[in-house]
C-alpha positions as CSV (number, residue, x, y, z in Angstrom):
1,M,0.0,0.0,0.0
2,V,1.6,3.3,-1.2
3,I,0.2,6.6,0.0
4,T,1.1,9.6,-2.0
5,L,0.8,13.1,-0.6
6,V,-0.1,15.8,-3.1
7,F,-0.5,19.3,-1.9
8,L,-3.0,21.6,-3.6
9,F,-0.3,24.1,-4.7
10,Q,1.6,21.4,-6.6
11,R,-1.4,20.8,-9.0
12,F,-1.7,24.5,-10.1
13,V,1.4,26.4,-11.2
14,P,0.3,29.9,-10.1
15,N,-0.4,28.5,-6.6
16,A,3.0,27.0,-6.5
17,A,4.7,30.3,-7.5
18,F,2.7,32.1,-4.8
19,Y,3.6,29.5,-2.2
20,Y,7.3,29.6,-3.0
21,T,7.2,33.4,-3.0
22,M,5.6,33.3,0.5
23,I,8.3,30.9,1.7
24,L,11.1,33.2,0.4
25,G,9.4,36.2,2.1
26,F,9.2,34.3,5.4
27,F,12.8,33.3,5.2
28,L,13.9,36.9,4.5
29,F,11.8,38.2,7.4
30,E,13.3,35.6,9.8
31,A,16.9,36.4,8.6
32,F,16.3,40.1,9.1
33,K,15.0,39.5,12.6
34,E,18.0,37.5,13.6
35,D,20.8,39.3,11.7
36,V,19.7,43.0,11.9
37,S,16.9,43.9,14.3
38,E,17.9,41.7,17.3
39,P,19.0,44.6,19.5
40,V,15.7,46.4,19.1
41,V,13.1,43.7,18.6
42,P,13.3,40.2,20.2
43,V,13.8,37.4,17.8
44,K,10.7,35.6,18.9
45,S,8.4,38.6,18.1
46,F,5.6,38.5,15.6
47,P,5.7,40.3,12.3
48,T,3.2,42.9,13.6
49,T,5.5,43.8,16.4
50,L,8.4,44.2,14.1
51,R,6.4,46.4,11.7
52,R,4.9,48.5,14.5
53,R,8.4,49.2,16.0
54,L,10.6,49.7,13.0
55,V,8.4,50.5,10.0
56,D,5.6,52.6,11.5
57,V,7.8,55.5,12.5
58,A,7.1,59.1,11.6
59,A,9.8,60.2,9.2
60,K,10.3,62.5,6.2
61,V,12.2,61.6,3.0
62,V,14.1,64.6,1.8
63,S,16.2,64.8,-1.4
64,H,18.7,67.7,-1.6
65,A,22.0,68.0,-3.5
66,G,21.6,64.6,-5.1
67,K,21.2,62.8,-1.8
68,T,18.1,61.2,-0.4
69,V,17.9,61.5,3.4
70,L,15.4,60.0,5.9
71,K,14.7,62.4,8.7
72,V,13.5,61.0,12.0
73,T,13.1,62.6,15.4
74,A,15.9,62.3,17.9
75,I,13.8,60.3,20.3
76,A,13.1,57.7,17.5
77,M,16.7,57.6,16.6
78,E,17.8,56.8,20.1
79,S,15.1,54.5,21.2
80,L,15.1,52.4,18.0
81,R,18.9,52.6,17.6
82,F,18.6,53.4,13.9
83,K,22.3,54.0,13.6
84,E,23.2,50.6,14.9
85,L,20.5,49.0,12.7
86,W,21.8,50.8,9.7
87,E,25.4,49.6,10.4
88,R,24.1,46.0,10.9
89,C,22.2,46.2,7.5
90,L,25.4,47.3,5.8
91,S,27.6,44.5,7.2
92,A,27.4,40.9,6.1
93,P,26.1,38.4,8.7
94,K,28.7,36.3,10.4
95,F,28.3,32.6,9.8
96,V,29.3,30.1,12.4
97,W,30.2,26.6,11.3
98,T,30.0,24.0,14.0
């Protein structure tokens, strides 16, 4: 007796593409939480918590002299540690091989 397991997304190509895109997005979200936002938001936090703390911030995008600048308040800069987050975004994650 052979039991085959066929998921619904495997029978319809657009569903498979959407599923794999969701998996990729989830992996990128988890990697961002662990590699970049760990000092500000706990790794075990939900996506809504991350979005509310890091993305839903009052800011102004200003372009002047060929540069684009994101202006945030001093309180947001200190409490969310934007400078540290920016530096962590620019550096490659350190891999540990055990």
